[in-house]
N, CA, C and O of each residue as an XYZ file, in Angstrom:
684
protein
N      18.896     18.961    -28.125
C      17.948     20.021    -27.806
C      18.662     21.225    -27.205
O      18.029     22.031    -26.523
N      19.950     21.368    -27.439
C      20.691     22.511    -26.919
C      21.280     22.291    -25.549
O      21.963     23.175    -25.033
N      21.041     21.139    -24.936
C      21.612     20.859    -23.623
C      23.091     20.559    -23.766
O      23.504     19.865    -24.695
N      23.883     21.079    -22.854
C      25.319     20.835    -22.843
C      25.670     20.059    -21.584
O      25.219     20.400    -20.490
N      26.476     19.013    -21.742
C      26.937     18.227    -20.608
C      28.177     18.865    -20.010
O      29.020     19.388    -20.740
N      28.297     18.828    -18.692
C      29.502     19.278    -17.997
C      29.869     18.230    -16.959
O      28.998     17.686    -16.281
N      31.152     17.950    -16.836
C      31.616     17.026    -15.802
C      31.825     17.774    -14.500
O      32.426     18.848    -14.473
N      31.327     17.200    -13.433
C      31.548     17.684    -12.079
C      31.895     16.471    -11.229
O      31.681     15.335    -11.652
N      32.410     16.695    -10.073
C      32.479     15.608     -9.122
C      32.038     16.128     -7.772
O      32.183     17.309     -7.457
N      31.499     15.219     -6.985
C      31.029     15.524     -5.648
C      32.016     14.869     -4.686
O      32.363     13.700     -4.852
N      32.464     15.616     -3.686
C      33.502     15.079     -2.814
C      33.242     15.435     -1.359
O      32.492     16.355     -1.032
N      33.892     14.668     -0.514
C      33.871     14.915      0.930
C      35.320     14.983      1.397
O      36.130     14.121      1.054
N      35.636     15.990      2.164
C      36.974     16.052      2.758
C      36.906     15.889      4.280
O      37.850     16.215      5.000
N      35.760     15.373      4.750
C      35.602     15.107      6.188
C      35.026     13.708      6.424
O      34.212     13.503      7.325
N      35.455     12.766      5.612
C      35.080     11.352      5.744
C      33.578     11.119      5.600
O      33.020     10.252      6.271
N      32.922     11.887      4.731
C      31.520     11.659      4.407
C      30.507     12.377      5.268
O      29.307     12.167      5.095
N      30.945     13.221      6.193
C      30.000     13.978      7.007
C      29.269     15.003      6.145
O      28.060     15.190      6.284
N      29.999     15.659      5.266
C      29.376     16.618      4.352
C      29.947     16.408      2.954
O      31.017     15.823      2.784
N      29.217     16.893      1.963
C      29.586     16.721      0.555
C      29.467     18.043     -0.174
O      28.594     18.858      0.125
N      30.364     18.247     -1.142
C      30.337     19.459     -1.959
C      30.538     19.089     -3.420
O      31.079     18.033     -3.749
N      30.089     19.984     -4.283
C      30.309     19.789     -5.708
C      31.447     20.699     -6.146
O      31.455     21.895     -5.851
N      32.411     20.113     -6.858
C      33.535     20.879     -7.379
C      33.118     21.596     -8.657
O      32.041     21.347     -9.198
N      33.977     22.479     -9.126
C      33.709     23.216    -10.354
C      33.673     22.310    -11.571
O      34.185     21.191    -11.524
N      33.066     22.784    -12.679
C      32.998     21.970    -13.900
C      34.380     21.787    -14.520
O      35.205     22.700    -14.517
N      34.615     20.581    -15.056
C      35.929     20.267    -15.618
C      35.943     20.243    -17.135
O      37.013     20.361    -17.732
N      34.820     20.098    -17.765
C      34.862     20.035    -19.218
C      33.482     20.020    -19.837
O      32.606     19.269    -19.408
N      33.293     20.848    -20.842
C      32.033     20.888    -21.578
C      31.942     19.661    -22.476
O      32.927     19.239    -23.081
N      30.742     19.097    -22.549
C      30.474     17.901    -23.357
C      31.337     16.711    -22.947
O      31.823     15.957    -23.790
N      31.517     16.558    -21.646
C      32.216     15.404    -21.090
C      31.358     14.812    -19.980
O      30.514     15.495    -19.400
N      31.584     13.542    -19.694
C      30.926     12.890    -18.561
C      31.674     11.611    -18.236
O      32.736     11.355    -18.804
N      31.140     10.812    -17.339
C      31.715      9.532    -16.948
C      33.220      9.632    -16.711
O      34.020      8.949    -17.351
N      33.569     10.484    -15.793
C      34.986     10.733    -15.574
C      35.529      9.987    -14.377
O      34.804      9.607    -13.457
N      36.824      9.794    -14.426
C      37.572      9.167    -13.354
C      38.548     10.216    -12.819
O      39.002     11.091    -13.556
N      38.858     10.116    -11.545
C      39.697     11.115    -10.898
C      40.784     10.426    -10.093
O      40.506      9.506     -9.323
N      42.016     10.866    -10.267
C      43.125     10.402     -9.430
C      43.918     11.612     -8.971
O      43.902     12.670     -9.600
N      44.606     11.428     -7.866
C      45.474     12.492     -7.362
C      46.914     12.110     -7.643
O      47.360     11.022     -7.278
N      47.634     13.004     -8.290
C      49.051     12.781     -8.552
C      49.828     12.917     -7.252
O      49.319     13.462     -6.273
N      51.056     12.423     -7.242
C      51.883     12.472     -6.028
C      52.083     13.894     -5.536
O      52.264     14.100     -4.336
N      52.055     14.886     -6.425
C      52.248     16.284     -6.021
C      50.954     16.946     -5.545
O      50.945     18.141     -5.249
N      49.858     16.179     -5.470
C      48.582     16.704     -4.980
C      47.652     17.200     -6.056
O      46.479     17.445     -5.775
N      48.128     17.362     -7.289
C      47.290     17.824     -8.397
C      46.281     16.731     -8.755
O      46.625     15.550     -8.808
N      45.044     17.134     -8.996
C      44.004     16.194     -9.409
C      44.011     16.055    -10.926
O      44.123     17.046    -11.648
N      43.890     14.824    -11.403
C      43.816     14.524    -12.828
C      42.449     13.924    -13.117
O      42.102     12.867    -12.591
N      41.675     14.603    -13.957
C      40.373     14.102    -14.386
C      40.517     13.511    -15.782
O      41.084     14.135    -16.679
N      40.001     12.308    -15.952
C      40.035     11.600    -17.221
C      38.579     11.334    -17.583
O      37.892     10.583    -16.891
N      38.103     11.955    -18.678
C      36.669     11.993    -18.960
C      36.312     11.435    -20.332
O      37.107     11.479    -21.270
N      35.120     10.921    -20.418
C      34.542     10.545    -21.710
C      34.232     11.841    -22.446
O      33.486     12.685    -21.950
N      34.804     11.989    -23.617
C      34.548     13.186    -24.416
C      33.428     12.931    -25.408
O      33.552     12.062    -26.271
N      32.359     13.661    -25.299
C      31.210     13.485    -26.189
C      31.257     14.496    -27.329
O      30.268     15.169    -27.623
N      32.413     14.589    -27.960
C      32.614     15.599    -29.000
C      32.843     14.976    -30.366
O      33.008     15.696    -31.350
N      32.857     13.641    -30.444
C      33.156     12.970    -31.703
C      34.647     12.854    -31.969
O      35.045     12.359    -33.024
N      35.475     13.297    -31.042
C      36.932     13.319    -31.217
C      37.560     11.940    -31.057
O      38.671     11.720    -31.540
N      36.882     11.005    -30.391
C      37.346      9.619    -30.195
C      38.643      9.537    -29.387
O      39.481      8.669    -29.632
N      38.800     10.442    -28.431
C      39.924     10.444    -27.495
C      39.385     10.815    -26.113
O      38.359     11.486    -26.001
N      40.086     10.372    -25.059
C      39.706     10.748    -23.703
C      40.064     12.210    -23.473
O      41.101     12.689    -23.931
N      39.195     12.908    -22.760
C      39.428     14.304    -22.391
C      40.120     14.332    -21.025
O      39.747     13.585    -20.120
N      41.120     15.188    -20.885
C      41.917     15.283    -19.666
C      41.884     16.725    -19.160
O      41.952     17.669    -19.947
N      41.778     16.884    -17.839
C      41.855     18.200    -17.219
C      42.542     18.043    -15.875
O      42.491     16.968    -15.276
N      43.186     19.104    -15.391
C      43.852     19.040    -14.096
C      43.409     20.203    -13.202
O      42.982     21.256    -13.676
N      43.528     19.969    -11.899
C      43.207     20.994    -10.913
C      44.281     20.999     -9.838
O      44.615     19.957     -9.274
N      44.815     22.172     -9.561
C      45.815     22.324     -8.505
C      45.198     22.884     -7.222
O      45.912     23.118     -6.247
N      43.870     23.103     -7.212
C      43.221     23.673     -6.024
C      42.067     22.792     -5.528
O      41.006     23.287     -5.147
N      42.301     21.493     -5.545
C      41.323     20.512     -5.048
C      39.990     20.542     -5.779
O      38.949     20.259     -5.187
N      40.018     20.880     -7.050
C      38.811     20.808     -7.864
C      37.978     22.066     -7.921
O      36.922     22.072     -8.554
N      38.417     23.132     -7.279
C      37.647     24.382     -7.379
C      37.665     24.901     -8.801
O      36.644     25.351     -9.321
N      38.840     24.836     -9.436
C      38.958     25.241    -10.843
C      39.734     24.160    -11.591
O      40.521     23.419    -11.002
N      39.499     24.087    -12.886
C      40.105     23.073    -13.748
C      40.736     23.723    -14.968
O      40.252     24.736    -15.471
N      41.818     23.128    -15.431
C      42.424     23.585    -16.683
C      41.441     23.303    -17.816
O      40.583     22.428    -17.698
N      41.568     24.039    -18.901
C      40.778     23.700    -20.075
C      41.135     22.292    -20.495
O      42.315     21.947    -20.541
N      40.135     21.460    -20.806
C      40.470     20.083    -21.107
C      41.135     19.959    -22.466
O      40.940     20.776    -23.365
N      41.915     18.919    -22.575
C      42.573     18.587    -23.831
C      42.362     17.107    -24.083
O      41.974     16.373    -23.174
N      42.609     16.666    -25.286
C      42.447     15.260    -25.618
C      43.781     14.553    -25.509
O      44.806     15.076    -25.946
N      43.770     13.357    -24.924
C      44.977     12.544    -24.809
C      45.032     11.636    -26.033
O      44.245     10.696    -26.150
N      45.953     11.915    -26.933
C      46.059     11.170    -28.187
C      46.358      9.691    -27.965
O      46.044      8.868    -28.825
N      46.960      9.335    -26.827
C      47.280      7.937    -26.531
C      46.067      7.148    -26.053
O      46.104      5.918    -26.024
N      44.987      7.843    -25.676
C      43.817      7.175    -25.117
C      42.637      7.260    -26.077
O      41.733      8.079    -25.913
N      42.671      6.394    -27.080
C      41.582      6.288    -28.057
C      40.367      5.725    -27.349
O      40.494      4.875    -26.467
N      39.191      6.194    -27.730
C      37.955      5.683    -27.136
C      36.802      5.816    -28.113
O      36.818      6.681    -28.989
N      35.795      4.955    -27.961
C      34.622      5.039    -28.823
C      33.522      5.926    -28.249
O      32.433      6.004    -28.818
N      33.792      6.590    -27.136
C      32.733      7.249    -26.368
C      32.184      6.211    -25.418
O      31.125      5.636    -25.669
N      32.894      5.962    -24.321
C      32.541      4.878    -23.403
C      33.148      5.173    -22.039
O      34.184      5.830    -21.941
N      32.508      4.693    -21.005
C      33.056      4.800    -19.658
C      34.396      4.070    -19.626
O      34.596      3.099    -20.356
N      35.306      4.535    -18.786
C      36.619      3.919    -18.626
C      36.942      3.860    -17.139
O      36.145      4.300    -16.310
N      38.111      3.315    -16.799
C      38.523      3.238    -15.402
C      39.961      3.718    -15.280
O      40.786      3.458    -16.156
N      40.257      4.418    -14.195
C      41.591      4.951    -13.929
C      41.866      4.835    -12.440
O      41.079      5.318    -11.625
N      42.979      4.197    -12.073
C      43.350      4.062    -10.666
C      44.849      4.247    -10.504
O      45.608      4.186    -11.471
N      45.261      4.476     -9.259
C      46.690      4.485     -8.893
C      47.035      3.106     -8.353
O      46.212      2.446     -7.719
N      48.255      2.689     -8.613
C      48.809      1.483     -7.989
C      50.091      1.936     -7.316
O      51.138      2.038     -7.955
N      50.001      2.206     -6.026
C      51.158      2.725     -5.291
C      51.941      1.585     -4.678
O      51.441      0.831     -3.843
N      53.168      1.482     -5.110
C      54.075      0.440     -4.659
C      55.468      1.045     -4.702
O      55.605      2.268     -4.672
N      56.491      0.228     -4.771
C      57.857      0.743     -4.874
C      57.991      1.667     -6.083
O      58.731      2.650     -6.052
N      57.263      1.333     -7.143
C      57.236      2.176     -8.340
C      55.780      2.538     -8.608
O      55.059      1.733     -9.199
N      55.320      3.719     -8.197
C      53.916      4.083     -8.378
C      53.524      4.106     -9.854
O      54.270      4.582    -10.710
N      52.343      3.583    -10.121
C      51.819      3.506    -11.481
C      50.397      4.056    -11.508
O      49.720      4.114    -10.482
N      49.956      4.458    -12.699
C      48.545      4.683    -12.956
C      48.114      3.624    -13.947
O      48.841      3.309    -14.889
N      46.925      3.073    -13.734
C      46.364      2.058    -14.613
C      45.081      2.599    -15.215
O      44.289      3.246    -14.529
N      44.876      2.336    -16.491
C      43.721      2.835    -17.226
C      43.147      1.694    -18.060
O      43.901      0.938    -18.672
N      41.833      1.562    -18.093
C      41.201      0.549    -18.942
C      40.035      1.161    -19.709
O      39.296      2.001    -19.196
N      39.896      0.713    -20.953
C      38.752      1.089    -21.782
C      38.795      0.273    -23.066
O      39.785     -0.406    -23.340
N      37.706      0.339    -23.869
C      37.775     -0.224    -25.214
C      38.665      0.715    -26.043
O      38.233      1.807    -26.414
N      39.884      0.304    -26.329
C      40.886      1.176    -26.950
C      40.756      1.146    -28.467
O      41.661      0.707    -29.176
N      39.617      1.619    -28.947
C      39.305      1.601    -30.370
C      38.236      2.664    -30.609
O      37.693      3.216    -29.651
N      37.935      2.951    -31.838
C      36.873      3.908    -32.137
C      35.491      3.257    -32.079
O      34.477      3.943    -32.208
N      35.447      1.944    -31.888
C      34.209      1.204    -31.632
C      34.367      0.488    -30.303
O      35.481      0.376    -29.793
N      33.281      0.005    -29.737
C      33.346     -0.668    -28.436
C      33.897     -2.084    -28.603
O      33.154     -3.063    -28.664
N      35.228     -2.153    -28.673
C      35.956     -3.421    -28.771
C      37.397     -3.167    -28.315
O      37.815     -2.025    -28.127
N      38.135     -4.254    -28.144
C      39.550     -4.187    -27.757
C      39.745     -3.619    -26.347
O      40.461     -2.636    -26.160
N      39.104     -4.245    -25.367
C      39.292     -3.788    -23.990
C      40.754     -3.971    -23.602
O      41.300     -5.071    -23.675
N      41.371     -2.875    -23.190
C      42.809     -2.819    -22.957
C      43.100     -2.170    -21.611
O      42.389     -1.261    -21.182
N      44.149     -2.641    -20.952
C      44.658     -1.989    -19.749
C      45.980     -1.338    -20.124
O      46.861     -1.982    -20.694
N      46.113     -0.047    -19.799
C      47.346      0.698    -20.089
C      47.992      1.124    -18.775
O      47.329      1.266    -17.748
N      49.313      1.324    -18.842
C      50.086      1.675    -17.657
C      50.871      2.955    -17.926
O      51.468      3.126    -18.990
N      50.857      3.853    -16.935
C      51.660      5.061    -16.973
C      52.614      5.053    -15.786
O      52.210      4.796    -14.651
N      53.867      5.332    -16.059
C      54.866      5.454    -14.987
C      55.149      6.915    -14.662
O      55.930      7.207    -13.756
N      54.519      7.839    -15.395
C      54.819      9.268    -15.229
C      53.565     10.094    -14.920
O      53.371     11.184    -15.457
N      52.723      9.543    -14.041
C      51.558     10.285    -13.542
C      50.525     10.605    -14.623
O      49.845     11.628    -14.546
N      50.405      9.740    -15.627
C      49.406      9.934    -16.662
C      49.835     10.826    -17.809
O      49.004     11.245    -18.614
N      51.121     11.121    -17.892
C      51.628     11.945    -18.999
C      51.733     11.120    -20.284
O      51.523     11.639    -21.380
N      52.062      9.819    -20.140
C      52.164      8.921    -21.283
C      51.705      7.529    -20.854
O      51.659      7.218    -19.664
N      51.368      6.702    -21.835
C      50.823      5.369    -21.585
C      51.556      4.342    -22.450
O      50.964      3.789    -23.377
N      52.834      4.079    -22.164
C      53.643      3.248    -23.058
C      53.393      1.748    -22.975
O      53.780      1.012    -23.883
N      52.756      1.281    -21.911
C      52.550     -0.157    -21.723
C      51.064     -0.447    -21.860
O      50.232      0.248    -21.277
N      50.730     -1.483    -22.639
C      49.327     -1.872    -22.747
C      49.194     -3.368    -22.943
O      50.032     -4.015    -23.570
N      48.102     -3.906    -22.381
C      47.783     -5.329    -22.510
C      46.327     -5.455    -22.926
O      45.440     -4.864    -22.309
N      46.090     -6.223    -23.967
C      44.739     -6.480    -24.466
C      44.088     -7.569    -23.623
O      44.656     -8.649    -23.461
N      42.903     -7.295    -23.086
C      42.166     -8.298    -22.318
C      41.106     -8.995    -23.145
O      40.870    -10.191    -22.978
N      40.466     -8.254    -24.037
C      39.391     -8.801    -24.861
C      39.461     -8.130    -26.226
O      39.232     -6.925    -26.335
N      39.772     -8.890    -27.262
C      39.891     -8.322    -28.598
C      38.558     -8.069    -29.280
O      38.484     -7.331    -30.263
N      37.510     -8.681    -28.758
C      36.187     -8.538    -29.360
C      35.399     -7.399    -28.753
O      35.967     -6.492    -28.145
N      34.076     -7.449    -28.922
C      33.211     -6.406    -28.383
C      33.390     -6.261    -26.866
O      33.423     -7.254    -26.139
N      33.502     -5.026    -26.406
C      33.666     -4.756    -24.971
C      33.230     -3.328    -24.685
O      33.153     -2.497    -25.590
N      32.946     -3.053    -23.419
C      32.443     -1.723    -23.072
C      32.968     -1.306    -21.700
O      34.181     -1.234    -21.501
N      32.075     -1.030    -20.754
C      32.443     -0.463    -19.468
C      33.368     -1.402    -18.688
O      33.300     -2.625    -18.812
N      34.242     -0.778    -17.873
C      35.172     -1.551    -17.050
C      35.419     -0.822    -15.737
O      35.185      0.380    -15.614
N      35.897     -1.584    -14.764
C      36.217     -1.016    -13.454
C      37.439     -1.737    -12.895
O      37.397     -2.945    -12.665
N      38.525     -1.000    -12.675
C      39.774     -1.531    -12.129
C      39.802     -1.396    -10.606
O      39.185     -0.488    -10.049
N      40.517     -2.299     -9.936
C      40.709     -2.218     -8.490
C      42.016     -2.905     -8.123
O      42.423     -3.868     -8.773
N      42.667     -2.411     -7.088
C      43.808     -3.108     -6.509
C      43.239     -4.006     -5.411
O      42.583     -3.531     -4.484
N      43.495     -5.299     -5.528
C      42.950     -6.286     -4.600
C      43.820     -6.382     -3.345
O      44.983     -5.982     -3.374
N      43.278     -6.906     -2.246
C      44.035     -6.986     -0.998
C      45.378     -7.718     -1.119
O      46.314     -7.417     -0.379
N      45.476     -8.671     -2.043
C      46.737     -9.410     -2.202
C      47.712     -8.712     -3.151
O      48.763     -9.265     -3.473
N      47.367     -7.487     -3.604
C      48.245     -6.724     -4.487
C      48.004     -6.958     -5.960
O      48.546     -6.237     -6.798
N      47.186     -7.969     -6.296
C      46.855     -8.179     -7.704
C      45.880     -7.090     -8.166
O      45.304     -6.365     -7.355
N      45.716     -6.999     -9.464
C      44.797     -6.036    -10.054
C      43.564     -6.789    -10.511
O      43.664     -7.812    -11.189
N      42.405     -6.282    -10.139
C      41.146     -6.867    -10.572
C      40.471     -5.942    -11.559
O      40.612     -4.722    -11.478
N      39.736     -6.526    -12.492
C      38.968     -5.729    -13.441
C      37.645     -6.433    -13.733
O      37.609     -7.627    -14.027
N      36.584     -5.678    -13.647
C      35.239     -6.132    -13.994
C      34.881     -5.419    -15.280
O      34.981     -4.193    -15.346
N      34.464     -6.153    -16.313
C      34.203     -5.501    -17.593
C      33.120     -6.205    -18.395
O      32.876     -7.400    -18.229
N      32.479     -5.438    -19.267
C      31.477     -5.964    -20.186
C      32.181     -6.470    -21.440
O      33.101     -5.828    -21.946
N      31.739     -7.636    -21.942
C      32.312     -8.154    -23.182
C      31.376     -9.195    -23.789
O      30.402     -9.619    -23.167
N      31.693     -9.593    -25.008
C      30.897    -10.616    -25.664
C      31.509    -11.026    -26.982
O      32.618    -10.616    -27.326
N      30.776    -11.836    -27.713
C      31.199    -12.304    -29.026
C      30.547    -11.458    -30.124
O      31.211    -11.008    -31.058
N      29.246    -11.255    -29.992
C      28.491    -10.458    -30.966
C      28.258     -9.027    -30.501
O      28.162     -8.105    -31.312
N      28.170     -8.853    -29.183
C      27.831     -7.558    -28.587
C      28.667     -7.369    -27.323
O      29.008     -8.347    -26.658
N      29.000     -6.128    -26.986
C      29.766     -5.912    -25.755
C      28.968     -6.156    -24.479
O      29.534     -6.136    -23.387
N      27.661     -6.386    -24.601
C      26.802     -6.470    -23.422
C      26.324     -7.882    -23.112
O      25.370     -8.061    -22.355
N      26.981     -8.890    -23.692
C      26.548    -10.272    -23.496
C      26.867    -10.803    -22.103
O      26.106    -11.597    -21.551
N      27.990    -10.366    -21.534
C      28.385    -10.884    -20.236
C      29.202     -9.844    -19.478
O      29.761     -8.915    -20.060
N      29.251    -10.026    -18.186
C      30.144     -9.238    -17.338
C      31.207    -10.205    -16.832
O      30.888    -11.245    -16.255
N      32.456     -9.861    -17.047
C      33.576    -10.746    -16.733
C      34.459    -10.120    -15.664
O      34.678     -8.909    -15.660
N      34.964    -10.950    -14.756
C      35.948    -10.505    -13.775
C      37.250    -11.220    -14.067
O      37.269    -12.437    -14.249
N      38.335    -10.471    -14.113
C      39.667    -11.047    -14.293
C      40.584    -10.433    -13.245
O      40.350     -9.321    -12.771
N      41.624    -11.169    -12.893
C      42.642    -10.606    -12.018
C      43.998    -11.066    -12.512
O      44.145    -12.134    -13.106
N      44.986    -10.221    -12.245
C      46.334    -10.511    -12.724
C      47.336     -9.784    -11.842
O      47.014     -8.765    -11.231
N      48.565    -10.318    -11.778
C      49.588     -9.637    -10.989
C      50.123     -8.404    -11.715
O      50.077     -8.325    -12.942
N      50.615     -7.475    -10.967
C      51.226     -6.261    -11.513
C      52.309     -6.600    -12.534
O      52.451     -5.913    -13.545
N      53.063     -7.651    -12.268
C      54.160     -8.046    -13.145
C      53.673     -8.406    -14.548
O      54.393     -8.184    -15.522
N      52.456     -8.961    -14.668
C      51.916     -9.316    -15.980
C      51.792     -8.068    -16.852
O      52.044     -8.117    -18.056
N      51.409     -6.969    -16.249
C      51.291     -5.719    -17.014
C      52.649     -5.194    -17.441
O      52.779     -4.633    -18.530
N      53.646     -5.362    -16.618
C      54.937     -4.757    -16.858
C      55.872     -5.608    -17.708
O      56.912     -5.117    -18.146
N      55.530     -6.865    -17.950
C      56.372     -7.750    -18.775
C      55.866     -7.814    -20.203
O      56.451     -8.508    -21.034
């Protein structure tokens, strides 16, 4: 009906006392994840609703007031689905990304970047069948946890929790 989607994020820089909305990061994008690179630059990773079947990426060097024009990350194939992006800060800082890495909602995969999200050379398949939304977390014991939708006939049959050590991703 002529409506255009824009990604925004709402943030607090005073521990939740007040909240503000940052500038828009991308037209026809939503369900975005945000991480801060070691140099302070914000990286937005968004669901692109353009039919391009790739994740939309934008960066901000001014805490989200303005964003670069978004571009598509050719390494991050997607069917148009929510994804998850987190930092794993250790001796070797990593970014972890999960989504159905296909043009359909299947092949839930976790990818690893060693260069602040510039490339994603490491990947591990968690579910080869139907899958959809996921959420990554670093657990108190240092393992990585992921909650995700998956099934045999449909991606929405069950919600599964898995955990694995960082080393499993890197080997």
